C-alpha positions in Angstrom: -25.8 35.5 39.0 -23.4 34.6 36.2 -25.0 31.3 35.0 -22.9 29.6 32.3 -21.4 33.0 31.4 -18.8 32.6 34.1 -16.2 32.9 31.3 -16.5 36.6 31.7 -14.6 36.2 35.0 -12.6 33.0 34.3 -11.0 34.2 31.0 -9.6 37.5 32.4 -8.3 35.7 35.5 -6.5 33.1 33.4 -4.9 35.8 31.3 -4.0 38.2 34.1 -3.2 35.9 37.0 -1.9 32.8 35.3 -0.5 34.5 32.1 -2.4 32.2 29.7 -2.5 33.2 26.1 -6.0 34.5 25.2 -6.8 31.5 22.9 -5.9 29.0 25.6 -7.8 30.9 28.3 -11.0 30.9 26.2 -10.7 27.2 25.4 -9.9 26.3 29.0 -12.8 28.3 30.3 -15.2 26.6 27.9 -14.0 23.2 29.0 -14.1 24.0 32.6 -17.7 25.5 32.5 -19.6 23.3 30.1 -19.6 19.9 31.6 -19.5 20.3 35.4 -22.0 23.3 35.4 -24.0 23.3 32.2 -25.3 19.8 32.3 -26.3 19.7 36.0 -28.0 23.1 35.5 -30.1 21.8 32.6 -31.1 18.8 34.7 -32.1 21.0 37.6 -34.1 23.4 35.6 -35.8 20.6 33.7 -36.8 18.8 36.9 -38.2 22.1 38.2 -40.3 22.5 35.1 -38.5 25.7 33.9 -36.9 24.3 30.7 -38.6 24.9 27.3 -36.9 22.0 25.4 -38.2 23.2 22.0 -36.7 26.7 22.4 -33.5 25.2 24.0 -33.0 22.9 21.0 -33.3 25.9 18.5 -31.0 28.0 20.6 -28.5 25.1 21.0 -28.4 24.6 17.2 -27.6 28.3 16.7 -25.0 28.2 19.5 -23.4 25.1 17.9 -23.0 26.8 14.5 -21.8 30.1 16.2 -19.3 28.2 18.3 -17.8 26.3 15.4 -17.4 29.5 13.3 -16.2 31.5 16.4 -13.6 28.9 17.2 -12.3 28.8 13.6 -12.1 32.6 13.5 -10.4 32.8 16.9 -7.8 30.2 16.0 -7.0 32.0 12.8 -6.4 35.4 14.5 -3.3 36.5 16.2 -3.4 36.2 20.0 -3.1 39.9 20.6 -6.2 40.5 18.4 -8.2 37.9 20.2 -7.3 39.6 23.5 -8.3 43.0 22.2 -11.6 41.8 20.8 -12.4 40.0 24.1 -11.6 43.2 26.0 -14.0 45.2 23.8 -16.6 42.5 24.4 -16.2 42.8 28.2 -16.4 46.6 28.1 -19.6 46.4 26.1 -21.1 43.8 28.6 -20.1 46.1 31.5 -21.7 49.2 29.8 -24.9 47.3 29.1 -24.9 46.1 32.7 -24.4 49.5 34.2 -26.4 51.7 31.8 -29.2 49.6 30.3 
């Protein structure tokens, strides 16, 4: 149901339950999700014939660039601002889920 987007759950849990700073929670979530779940998922979908490698390569290139710039911006912002922006993002995801 959540795919690789499990960070929508992991990041708030790290912040609220374990009192991680927002920047550390985001980085920890990325590290925890990417390798153990992302790579096996790609292999499974590829073996099932459901992976469009050409489209995936273009999307991955865009994600790489976005991730680099996103990380640079996140690191330069105060932790409170990062937390607020992430909260706004989660509310918008919830609104889209419920109303669209």
